[in-house]
DRENTORKOL-3810 file (N, C-alpha, C; in nm, 4 decimals):
REM DRENTORKOL-3810
@n.u->9.3835; n.v->7.4616; n.w->6.1784; ca.u->9.2564; ca.v->7.5363; ca.w->6.2497; c.u->9.1796; c.v->7.4421; c.w->6.2405
@n.u->9.0535; n.v->7.4390; n.w->6.3394; ca.u->8.9865; ca.v->7.3184; ca.w->6.4137; c.u->8.9134; c.v->7.3186; c.w->6.3260
@n.u->8.8080; n.v->7.2297; n.w->6.3161; ca.u->8.7193; ca.v->7.1777; ca.w->6.2082; c.u->8.5992; c.v->7.2929; c.w->6.2498
@n.u->8.5131; n.v->7.3330; n.w->6.1626; ca.u->8.4338; ca.v->7.4021; ca.w->6.1979; c.u->8.3037; c.v->7.3658; c.w->6.1091
@n.u->8.2030; n.v->7.3180; n.w->6.1804; ca.u->8.0637; ca.v->7.2842; ca.w->6.1126; c.u->7.9702; c.v->7.3216; c.w->6.1225
@n.u->7.9468; n.v->7.4733; n.w->6.2193; ca.u->7.8507; ca.v->7.5381; ca.w->6.2285; c.u->7.9503; c.v->7.6921; c.w->6.2234
@n.u->7.8090; n.v->7.7843; n.w->6.1901; ca.u->7.8925; ca.v->7.9340; ca.w->6.1886; c.u->7.9140; c.v->7.9860; c.w->6.3353
@n.u->7.8872; n.v->7.8744; n.w->6.4432; ca.u->7.8762; ca.v->7.9286; ca.w->6.5898; c.u->7.9785; c.v->7.8899; c.w->6.6642
@n.u->8.0555; n.v->7.7602; n.w->6.5648; ca.u->8.2115; ca.v->7.7580; ca.w->6.6070; c.u->8.2993; c.v->7.8592; c.w->6.5471
@n.u->8.2833; n.v->7.9397; n.w->6.4474; ca.u->8.3811; ca.v->8.0574; ca.w->6.4456; c.u->8.3785; c.v->8.1401; c.w->6.5866
@n.u->8.5180; n.v->8.1497; n.w->6.5961; ca.u->8.5807; ca.v->8.2582; ca.w->6.7162; c.u->8.5557; c.v->8.4019; c.w->6.6234
@n.u->8.5542; n.v->8.4842; n.w->6.5486; ca.u->8.5098; ca.v->8.5625; ca.w->6.5163; c.u->8.3328; c.v->8.5769; c.w->6.5429
@n.u->8.2927; n.v->8.4951; n.w->6.5116; ca.u->8.1503; ca.v->8.5034; ca.w->6.5102; c.u->8.1035; c.v->8.5041; c.w->6.7138
@n.u->8.2058; n.v->8.4083; n.w->6.7462; ca.u->8.1583; ca.v->8.4151; ca.w->6.9035; c.u->8.1389; c.v->8.5866; c.w->6.9712
@n.u->8.3336; n.v->8.5816; n.w->6.9811; ca.u->8.3529; ca.v->8.7694; ca.w->7.0137; c.u->8.2682; c.v->8.8476; c.w->6.9247
@n.u->8.2269; n.v->8.8456; n.w->6.8214; ca.u->8.1221; ca.v->8.9519; ca.w->6.7567; c.u->7.9883; c.v->8.9453; c.w->6.8544
@n.u->7.9705; n.v->8.8091; n.w->6.8823; ca.u->7.8495; ca.v->8.8101; ca.w->6.9508; c.u->7.8527; c.v->8.8688; c.w->7.0861
@n.u->7.9770; n.v->8.8872; n.w->7.1592; ca.u->7.9835; ca.v->8.9686; ca.w->7.2562; c.u->8.0178; c.v->9.1163; c.w->7.2697
@n.u->8.0452; n.v->9.0977; n.w->7.1283; ca.u->8.0460; ca.v->9.2818; ca.w->7.0727; c.u->7.9171; c.v->9.2854; c.w->7.0671
@n.u->7.8181; n.v->9.2867; n.w->6.9602; ca.u->7.6781; ca.v->9.2844; ca.w->6.9591; c.u->7.5830; c.v->9.3298; c.w->7.0831
@n.u->7.6370; n.v->9.1772; n.w->7.1836; ca.u->7.5582; ca.v->9.1943; ca.w->7.3285; c.u->7.6094; c.v->9.3607; c.w->7.4090
@n.u->7.7586; n.v->9.3785; n.w->7.3951; ca.u->7.7992; ca.v->9.4866; ca.w->7.4889; c.u->7.7334; c.v->9.6207; c.w->7.3970
@n.u->7.7307; n.v->9.6348; n.w->7.2912; ca.u->7.6555; ca.v->9.7639; ca.w->7.2349; c.u->7.5363; c.v->9.7679; c.w->7.2514
@n.u->7.4290; n.v->9.6127; n.w->7.2685; ca.u->7.3155; ca.v->9.6465; ca.w->7.2953; c.u->7.2827; c.v->9.7336; c.w->7.4373
@n.u->7.3806; n.v->9.6927; n.w->7.5395; ca.u->7.3772; ca.v->9.7017; ca.w->7.6667; c.u->7.4180; c.v->9.8246; c.w->7.7077
@n.u->7.4729; n.v->9.8820; n.w->7.6181; ca.u->7.5837; ca.v->10.0233; ca.w->7.6455; c.u->7.4631; c.v->10.0999; c.w->7.5858
@n.u->7.4017; n.v->10.0998; n.w->7.5175; ca.u->7.2959; ca.v->10.2242; ca.w->7.4312; c.u->7.1472; c.v->10.1975; c.w->7.5117
@n.u->7.1612; n.v->10.1156; n.w->7.5517; ca.u->7.0066; ca.v->10.0725; ca.w->7.6133; c.u->6.9245; c.v->10.2087; c.w->7.7217
@n.u->7.0409; n.v->10.2661; n.w->7.7964; ca.u->6.9839; ca.v->10.3366; ca.w->7.8639; c.u->7.0625; c.v->10.4501; c.w->7.8882
@n.u->6.9913; n.v->10.5850; n.w->7.8803; ca.u->7.0346; ca.v->10.7348; ca.w->7.9528; c.u->7.0441; c.v->10.7912; c.w->7.7967
@n.u->7.1012; n.v->10.9266; n.w->7.7523; ca.u->7.1102; ca.v->10.9886; ca.w->7.6603; c.u->7.1490; c.v->10.9336; c.w->7.4871
@n.u->7.2164; n.v->10.7952; n.w->7.4814; ca.u->7.2393; ca.v->10.6481; ca.w->7.4509; c.u->7.1117; c.v->10.6399; c.w->7.3804
@n.u->7.0675; n.v->10.6378; n.w->7.4839; ca.u->6.9091; ca.v->10.5331; ca.w->7.4910; c.u->6.7949; c.v->10.6272; c.w->7.3972
@n.u->6.8396; n.v->10.7545; n.w->7.4244; ca.u->6.7118; ca.v->10.8043; ca.w->7.3536; c.u->6.7504; c.v->10.8996; c.w->7.2695
@n.u->6.8702; n.v->10.8595; n.w->7.1642; ca.u->6.9319; ca.v->10.8872; ca.w->7.0919; c.u->6.9101; c.v->10.8277; c.w->6.9538
@n.u->6.7808; n.v->10.7557; n.w->6.9504; ca.u->6.7098; ca.v->10.7067; ca.w->6.8301; c.u->6.8426; c.v->10.6454; c.w->6.6960
@n.u->6.8438; n.v->10.7782; n.w->6.6268; ca.u->6.9518; ca.v->10.7053; ca.w->6.5143; c.u->7.0288; c.v->10.6680; c.w->6.5738
@n.u->7.1153; n.v->10.7372; n.w->6.6022; ca.u->7.2788; ca.v->10.6837; ca.w->6.6503; c.u->7.2559; c.v->10.5425; c.w->6.7504
@n.u->7.1601; n.v->10.5042; n.w->6.8118; ca.u->7.1719; ca.v->10.3642; ca.w->6.8868; c.u->7.0981; c.v->10.2738; c.w->6.7713
@n.u->7.0554; n.v->10.3552; n.w->6.7062; ca.u->6.9797; ca.v->10.2318; ca.w->6.6038; c.u->7.0857; c.v->10.1823; c.w->6.4942
@n.u->7.1788; n.v->10.2808; n.w->6.4838; ca.u->7.2796; ca.v->10.2750; ca.w->6.3496; c.u->7.3832; c.v->10.2220; c.w->6.3945
@n.u->7.4132; n.v->10.2173; n.w->6.5432; ca.u->7.5359; ca.v->10.1219; ca.w->6.5878; c.u->7.4919; c.v->9.9838; c.w->6.6232
@n.u->7.3682; n.v->9.9700; n.w->6.6573; ca.u->7.2888; ca.v->9.8103; ca.w->6.6566; c.u->7.2592; c.v->9.7353; c.w->6.5414
@n.u->7.2814; n.v->9.8333; n.w->6.4561; ca.u->7.2580; ca.v->9.7619; ca.w->6.3247; c.u->7.4165; c.v->9.7001; c.w->6.2889
@n.u->7.4694; n.v->9.8096; n.w->6.3138; ca.u->7.6442; ca.v->9.7641; ca.w->6.2266; c.u->7.6751; c.v->9.6754; c.w->6.3288
@n.u->7.6609; n.v->9.6504; n.w->6.4524; ca.u->7.6929; ca.v->9.5066; ca.w->6.5503; c.u->7.6789; c.v->9.4244; c.w->6.5097
@n.u->7.5220; n.v->9.4160; n.w->6.4465; ca.u->7.4524; ca.v->9.2696; ca.w->6.4223; c.u->7.4922; c.v->9.2192; c.w->6.2621
@n.u->7.5193; n.v->9.3462; n.w->6.2187; ca.u->7.5652; ca.v->9.3106; ca.w->6.0827; c.u->7.7111; c.v->9.2352; c.w->6.0622
@n.u->7.7719; n.v->9.2306; n.w->6.1611; ca.u->7.9146; ca.v->9.1397; ca.w->6.2324; c.u->7.8850; c.v->9.0357; c.w->6.1850
@n.u->7.8074; n.v->8.9720; n.w->6.3360; ca.u->7.7498; ca.v->8.8532; ca.w->6.3599; c.u->7.6977; c.v->8.7663; c.w->6.2140
@n.u->7.5899; n.v->8.8527; n.w->6.1867; ca.u->7.4903; ca.v->8.8019; ca.w->6.0560; c.u->7.5646; c.v->8.7940; c.w->5.9350
@n.u->7.6793; n.v->8.8896; n.w->5.8767; ca.u->7.6979; ca.v->8.8236; ca.w->5.7410; c.u->7.8025; c.v->8.7062; c.w->5.7849
@n.u->7.8737; n.v->8.6720; n.w->5.8764; ca.u->7.9495; ca.v->8.5742; ca.w->5.9418; c.u->7.8332; c.v->8.4892; c.w->5.8941
@n.u->7.7811; n.v->8.4622; n.w->5.9333; ca.u->7.6324; ca.v->8.3416; ca.w->5.9397; c.u->7.6183; c.v->8.3086; c.w->5.8171
@n.u->7.5672; n.v->8.4282; n.w->5.7364; ca.u->7.5082; ca.v->8.3920; ca.w->5.6293; c.u->7.6444; c.v->8.3469; c.w->5.5359
@n.u->7.7566; n.v->8.4204; n.w->5.4977; ca.u->7.8786; ca.v->8.3753; ca.w->5.4575; c.u->7.9034; c.v->8.2566; c.w->5.4813
@n.u->7.8776; n.v->8.2049; n.w->5.6222; ca.u->7.9472; ca.v->8.0244; ca.w->5.6283; c.u->7.8248; c.v->7.9650; c.w->5.5495
@n.u->7.7082; n.v->8.0205; n.w->5.5682; ca.u->7.6266; ca.v->7.9190; ca.w->5.5347; c.u->7.5868; c.v->7.9322; c.w->5.3495
@n.u->7.6638; n.v->8.0075; n.w->5.2569; ca.u->7.6615; ca.v->8.0169; ca.w->5.1336; c.u->7.7728; c.v->7.8355; c.w->5.1188
@n.u->7.8530; n.v->7.7989; n.w->5.1814; ca.u->7.9278; ca.v->7.6639; ca.w->5.1432; c.u->7.9924; c.v->7.7308; c.w->5.0585
@n.u->8.0303; n.v->7.8186; n.w->5.0151; ca.u->8.1637; ca.v->7.8395; ca.w->4.8945; c.u->8.2578; c.v->7.9462; c.w->4.9656
@n.u->8.4104; n.v->7.9322; n.w->4.9768; ca.u->8.4874; ca.v->8.0165; ca.w->4.9886; c.u->8.4711; c.v->8.1616; c.w->4.9269
@n.u->8.4846; n.v->8.2049; n.w->4.8054; ca.u->8.4670; ca.v->8.2838; ca.w->4.7645; c.u->8.3531; c.v->8.4192; c.w->4.8226
@n.u->8.2493; n.v->8.3667; n.w->4.8256; ca.u->8.1179; ca.v->8.4020; ca.w->4.8763; c.u->8.1910; c.v->8.4241; c.w->4.9932
@n.u->8.2114; n.v->8.3469; n.w->5.0933; ca.u->8.2338; ca.v->8.3670; ca.w->5.2297; c.u->8.3410; c.v->8.4817; c.w->5.2620
@n.u->8.4199; n.v->8.4496; n.w->5.1913; ca.u->8.5194; ca.v->8.5784; ca.w->5.1994; c.u->8.4816; c.v->8.7570; c.w->5.2121
@n.u->8.3908; n.v->8.7246; n.w->5.0697; ca.u->8.3174; ca.v->8.8552; ca.w->5.0502; c.u->8.2247; c.v->8.8949; c.w->5.1664
@n.u->8.1509; n.v->8.8115; n.w->5.2404; ca.u->8.0538; ca.v->8.8061; ca.w->5.3732; c.u->8.1796; c.v->8.8205; c.w->5.5054
@n.u->8.2796; n.v->8.7666; n.w->5.4794; ca.u->8.3512; ca.v->8.8418; ca.w->5.6128; c.u->8.3904; c.v->8.9830; c.w->5.5964
@n.u->8.4337; n.v->8.9915; n.w->5.4525; ca.u->8.4849; ca.v->9.1435; ca.w->5.4326; c.u->8.3929; c.v->9.2582; c.w->5.4955
@n.u->8.2313; n.v->9.1891; n.w->5.4608; ca.u->8.1256; ca.v->9.3070; ca.w->5.4752; c.u->8.1057; c.v->9.3566; c.w->5.6412
@n.u->8.1571; n.v->9.1757; n.w->5.6803; ca.u->8.1341; ca.v->9.1765; ca.w->5.8576; c.u->8.2822; c.v->9.2846; c.w->5.9404
@n.u->8.3940; n.v->9.2864; n.w->5.8222; ca.u->8.4848; ca.v->9.3394; ca.w->5.9165; c.u->8.4838; c.v->9.5315; c.w->5.8858
@n.u->8.4028; n.v->9.5397; n.w->5.7722; ca.u->8.3560; ca.v->9.6210; ca.w->5.7803; c.u->8.2453; c.v->9.7227; c.w->5.8740
@n.u->8.1395; n.v->9.6313; n.w->5.9041; ca.u->8.0832; ca.v->9.6149; ca.w->5.9947; c.u->8.1463; c.v->9.6598; c.w->6.1219
@n.u->8.2315; n.v->9.6561; n.w->6.1522; ca.u->8.3443; ca.v->9.6502; ca.w->6.3090; c.u->8.3579; c.v->9.8129; c.w->6.2490
@n.u->8.4142; n.v->9.8220; n.w->6.1683; ca.u->8.5366; ca.v->9.9809; ca.w->6.1501; c.u->8.3992; c.v->10.0946; c.w->6.1593
@n.u->8.2917; n.v->10.0003; n.w->6.1340; ca.u->8.1618; ca.v->10.1372; ca.w->6.1222; c.u->8.1298; c.v->10.1608; c.w->6.2585
@n.u->8.1115; n.v->10.0528; n.w->6.3977; ca.u->8.0905; ca.v->10.0302; ca.w->6.4729; c.u->8.1938; c.v->10.1314; c.w->6.5736
@n.u->8.3344; n.v->10.0920; n.w->6.5233; ca.u->8.4394; ca.v->10.1787; ca.w->6.5533; c.u->8.4140; c.v->10.3244; c.w->6.5745
@n.u->8.3869; n.v->10.3321; n.w->6.4423; ca.u->8.3475; ca.v->10.5399; ca.w->6.3972; c.u->8.2363; c.v->10.5824; c.w->6.4636
@n.u->8.1069; n.v->10.4941; n.w->6.5072; ca.u->7.9978; ca.v->10.5478; ca.w->6.5926; c.u->8.0007; c.v->10.5586; c.w->6.7038
@n.u->8.1183; n.v->10.4586; n.w->6.7728; ca.u->8.1507; ca.v->10.4844; ca.w->6.8910; c.u->8.2129; c.v->10.5933; c.w->6.9320
@n.u->8.2385; n.v->10.6652; n.w->6.8371; ca.u->8.3922; ca.v->10.8134; ca.w->6.8777; c.u->8.2464; c.v->10.9278; c.w->6.8372
@n.u->8.1469; n.v->10.8667; n.w->6.7846; ca.u->8.0393; ca.v->10.9917; ca.w->6.7906; c.u->7.9508; c.v->10.9797; c.w->6.9696
@n.u->7.9538; n.v->10.8171; n.w->7.0061; ca.u->7.8520; ca.v->10.8614; ca.w->7.1620; c.u->7.9452; c.v->10.8952; c.w->7.2240
@n.u->8.0863; n.v->10.8488; n.w->7.2235; ca.u->8.2371; ca.v->10.9697; ca.w->7.2951; c.u->8.2143; c.v->11.0982; c.w->7.2461
@n.u->8.1869; n.v->11.1338; n.w->7.1340; ca.u->8.1954; ca.v->11.2990; ca.w->7.1890; c.u->8.0847; c.v->11.3392; c.w->7.2228
@n.u->7.9594; n.v->11.2762; n.w->7.2311; ca.u->7.8626; ca.v->11.3380; ca.w->7.2514; c.u->7.8003; c.v->11.2771; c.w->7.4362
@n.u->7.9353; n.v->11.1938; n.w->7.5031; ca.u->7.9357; ca.v->11.1583; ca.w->7.6290; c.u->7.8230; c.v->11.0702; c.w->7.6691
@n.u->7.7551; n.v->10.9912; n.w->7.5738; ca.u->7.7126; ca.v->10.8599; ca.w->7.5802; c.u->7.7716; c.v->10.7967; c.w->7.6474
@n.u->7.8746; n.v->10.7668; n.w->7.6335; ca.u->7.9480; ca.v->10.6735; ca.w->7.6911; c.u->8.1045; c.v->10.7341; c.w->7.7702
@n.u->8.1598; n.v->10.6593; n.w->7.8826; ca.u->8.3221; ca.v->10.6647; ca.w->7.9296; c.u->8.3834; c.v->10.6142; c.w->7.8456
@n.u->8.5123; n.v->10.6943; n.w->7.8473; ca.u->8.5761; ca.v->10.6652; ca.w->7.8296; c.u->8.6048; c.v->10.5136; c.w->7.8572
@n.u->8.6397; n.v->10.4162; n.w->7.9501; ca.u->8.6000; ca.v->10.3201; ca.w->7.9866; c.u->8.5625; c.v->10.1982; c.w->7.8546
@n.u->8.4119; n.v->10.2465; n.w->7.8671; ca.u->8.2955; ca.v->10.1957; ca.w->7.8382; c.u->8.3649; c.v->10.1808; c.w->7.6579
@n.u->8.4284; n.v->10.3550; n.w->7.5828; ca.u->8.4731; ca.v->10.3378; ca.w->7.4478; c.u->8.5204; c.v->10.2294; c.w->7.4682
@n.u->8.6499; n.v->10.2635; n.w->7.5713; ca.u->8.7980; ca.v->10.1828; ca.w->7.5049; c.u->8.7358; c.v->10.0221; c.w->7.4859
@n.u->8.6899; n.v->9.9679; n.w->7.6126; ca.u->8.6100; ca.v->9.8803; ca.w->7.5907; c.u->8.5894; c.v->9.8137; c.w->7.4400
@n.u->8.4457; n.v->9.8696; n.w->7.4372; ca.u->8.3946; ca.v->9.8322; ca.w->7.3303; c.u->8.4451; c.v->9.8972; c.w->7.2066
@n.u->8.6052; n.v->9.9599; n.w->7.2141; ca.u->8.6889; ca.v->10.0156; ca.w->7.0681; c.u->8.7581; c.v->9.8625; c.w->7.0513
@n.u->8.8430; n.v->9.8268; n.w->7.1731; ca.u->8.8808; ca.v->9.7575; ca.w->7.2075; c.u->8.8593; c.v->9.5373; c.w->7.1626
@n.u->8.7049; n.v->9.5679; n.w->7.1782; ca.u->8.6352; ca.v->9.4339; ca.w->7.1260; c.u->8.6249; c.v->9.4137; c.w->6.9669
@n.u->8.5886; n.v->9.5404; n.w->6.9571; ca.u->8.5497; ca.v->9.5473; ca.w->6.7900; c.u->8.6916; c.v->9.5024; c.w->6.6956
@n.u->8.7983; n.v->9.6143; n.w->6.7757; ca.u->8.9600; ca.v->9.5355; ca.w->6.6666; c.u->8.9555; c.v->9.4090; c.w->6.6690
@n.u->8.9542; n.v->9.3747; n.w->6.8181; ca.u->8.9540; ca.v->9.2550; ca.w->6.8326; c.u->8.9004; c.v->9.0744; c.w->6.6877
@n.u->8.7825; n.v->9.1683; n.w->6.7063; ca.u->8.6517; ca.v->9.0766; ca.w->6.6366; c.u->8.7430; c.v->9.1277; c.w->6.4551
@n.u->8.7550; n.v->9.2453; n.w->6.4169; ca.u->8.8205; ca.v->9.2437; ca.w->6.3055; c.u->8.9310; c.v->9.1620; c.w->6.2913
@n.u->9.0114; n.v->9.1331; n.w->6.3851; ca.u->9.1418; ca.v->9.1023; ca.w->6.3449; c.u->9.1540; c.v->9.0031; c.w->6.3497
@n.u->9.0332; n.v->8.9243; n.w->6.4002; ca.u->9.0106; ca.v->8.7497; ca.w->6.3917; c.u->8.9482; c.v->8.7560; c.w->6.2867
@n.u->8.8601; n.v->8.8249; n.w->6.2070; ca.u->8.7626; ca.v->8.7952; ca.w->6.0773; c.u->8.9241; c.v->8.8039; c.w->5.9524
@n.u->8.9984; n.v->8.9120; n.w->5.9663; ca.u->9.1200; ca.v->8.8917; ca.w->5.8972; c.u->9.2196; c.v->8.8057; c.w->5.8779
@n.u->9.2294; n.v->8.7292; n.w->5.9729; ca.u->9.3200; ca.v->8.6155; ca.w->6.0040; c.u->9.1960; c.v->8.5354; c.w->5.9560
@n.u->9.1106; n.v->8.5174; n.w->5.9625; ca.u->9.0436; ca.v->8.3906; ca.w->5.9003; c.u->9.0064; c.v->8.3935; c.w->5.7313
@n.u->8.9995; n.v->8.4976; n.w->5.6868; ca.u->8.9585; ca.v->8.5643; ca.w->5.5593; c.u->9.0858; c.v->8.5189; c.w->5.4802
@n.u->9.2209; n.v->8.5514; n.w->5.5440; ca.u->9.3491; ca.v->8.5053; ca.w->5.4805; c.u->9.3551; c.v->8.3518; c.w->5.4831
@n.u->9.3127; n.v->8.2670; n.w->5.5841; ca.u->9.3249; ca.v->8.1202; ca.w->5.5937; c.u->9.2033; c.v->8.0788; c.w->5.5103
@n.u->9.1365; n.v->8.1311; n.w->5.4720; ca.u->9.0605; ca.v->8.0917; ca.w->5.3597; c.u->9.0955; c.v->8.1028; c.w->5.2441
@n.u->9.1534; n.v->8.2523; n.w->5.2242; ca.u->9.2099; ca.v->8.2834; ca.w->5.0393; c.u->9.3157; c.v->8.1533; c.w->5.0462
@n.u->9.3843; n.v->8.1035; n.w->5.1481; ca.u->9.5200; ca.v->8.0140; ca.w->5.1494; c.u->9.4732; c.v->7.8649; c.w->5.1254
@n.u->9.3480; n.v->7.8441; n.w->5.1365; ca.u->9.3468; ca.v->7.7529; ca.w->5.1877; c.u->9.2787; c.v->7.6673; c.w->5.0764
@n.u->9.3050; n.v->7.5311; n.w->5.0337; ca.u->9.2541; ca.v->7.4532; ca.w->4.9150; c.u->9.1190; c.v->7.3905; c.w->4.9398
@n.u->9.0372; n.v->7.4104; n.w->5.0439; ca.u->8.9571; ca.v->7.3609; ca.w->5.0488; c.u->8.8776; c.v->7.4784; c.w->4.9569
@n.u->8.7792; n.v->7.4759; n.w->4.9120; ca.u->8.7028; ca.v->7.5588; ca.w->4.8190; c.u->8.5339; c.v->7.5541; c.w->4.8970
@n.u->8.5040; n.v->7.4817; n.w->4.9207; ca.u->8.3347; ca.v->7.4949; ca.w->4.9776; c.u->8.2656; c.v->7.3682; c.w->4.9192
@n.u->8.1374; n.v->7.2967; n.w->5.0446; ca.u->8.0776; ca.v->7.2101; ca.w->5.0491; c.u->7.9862; c.v->7.2271; c.w->4.8790
@n.u->7.9849; n.v->7.2997; n.w->4.8211; ca.u->7.9239; ca.v->7.3155; ca.w->4.6808; c.u->7.9881; c.v->7.2736; c.w->4.5740
@n.u->8.1332; n.v->7.3062; n.w->4.5941; ca.u->8.2314; ca.v->7.2760; ca.w->4.4652; c.u->8.2506; c.v->7.1365; c.w->4.5220
@n.u->8.2149; n.v->7.0573; n.w->4.5734; ca.u->8.2561; ca.v->6.9196; ca.w->4.5464; c.u->8.1171; c.v->6.7933; c.w->4.4886
@n.u->8.1747; n.v->6.7324; n.w->4.3892; ca.u->8.1250; ca.v->6.6538; ca.w->4.3144; c.u->8.0117; c.v->6.5353; c.w->4.4208
@n.u->7.9311; n.v->6.5360; n.w->4.4037; ca.u->7.8095; ca.v->6.4578; ca.w->4.4390; c.u->7.8762; c.v->6.3136; c.w->4.4904
@n.u->7.9817; n.v->6.2912; n.w->4.4439; ca.u->8.0357; ca.v->6.1062; ca.w->4.4579; c.u->8.1441; c.v->6.1342; c.w->4.5257
@n.u->8.1421; n.v->6.2298; n.w->4.5893; ca.u->8.2988; ca.v->6.2705; ca.w->4.6893; c.u->8.1999; c.v->6.2988; c.w->4.8480
@n.u->8.0861; n.v->6.3579; n.w->4.8581; ca.u->8.0446; ca.v->6.3742; ca.w->4.9585; c.u->7.9977; c.v->6.2556; c.w->5.0204
@n.u->8.0087; n.v->6.2098; n.w->5.1223; ca.u->8.0095; ca.v->6.0956; ca.w->5.1966; c.u->7.8890; c.v->6.1419; c.w->5.2726
@n.u->7.7462; n.v->6.0699; n.w->5.3012; ca.u->7.6471; ca.v->6.0583; ca.w->5.3991; c.u->7.6313; c.v->5.9873; c.w->5.5231
@n.u->7.6057; n.v->6.0133; n.w->5.5581; ca.u->7.6142; ca.v->5.9597; ca.w->5.7402; c.u->7.5124; c.v->5.8029; c.w->5.7121
END
């Protein structure tokens, strides 16, 4: 796996950002835009995906990071559930539903793979390294 120096380097975050942008775009107009409860909930869930990845990364420890990744993965499921409501209410077309649903599944899979990698990794995070083992530039 490539070196990750910033949360913006994480593929799951990048694809999660695409999911968030797509959710915001599709919930902006029409009936979906007027259903403030569903619009706000699906947007919060989509925002939660990237926010949890970023926050977990900044904690500098695998155990906490994995928990935040788990929360992000849960938010992907929440987006998919809310998409069903949007589909049932005819706020989205079948094509929009499928695109967003599949993107959410992809993000969820990327998070799962990353979680598995972290669980098996010998690396434990910056905060667990001793001060003498950390090299400063």
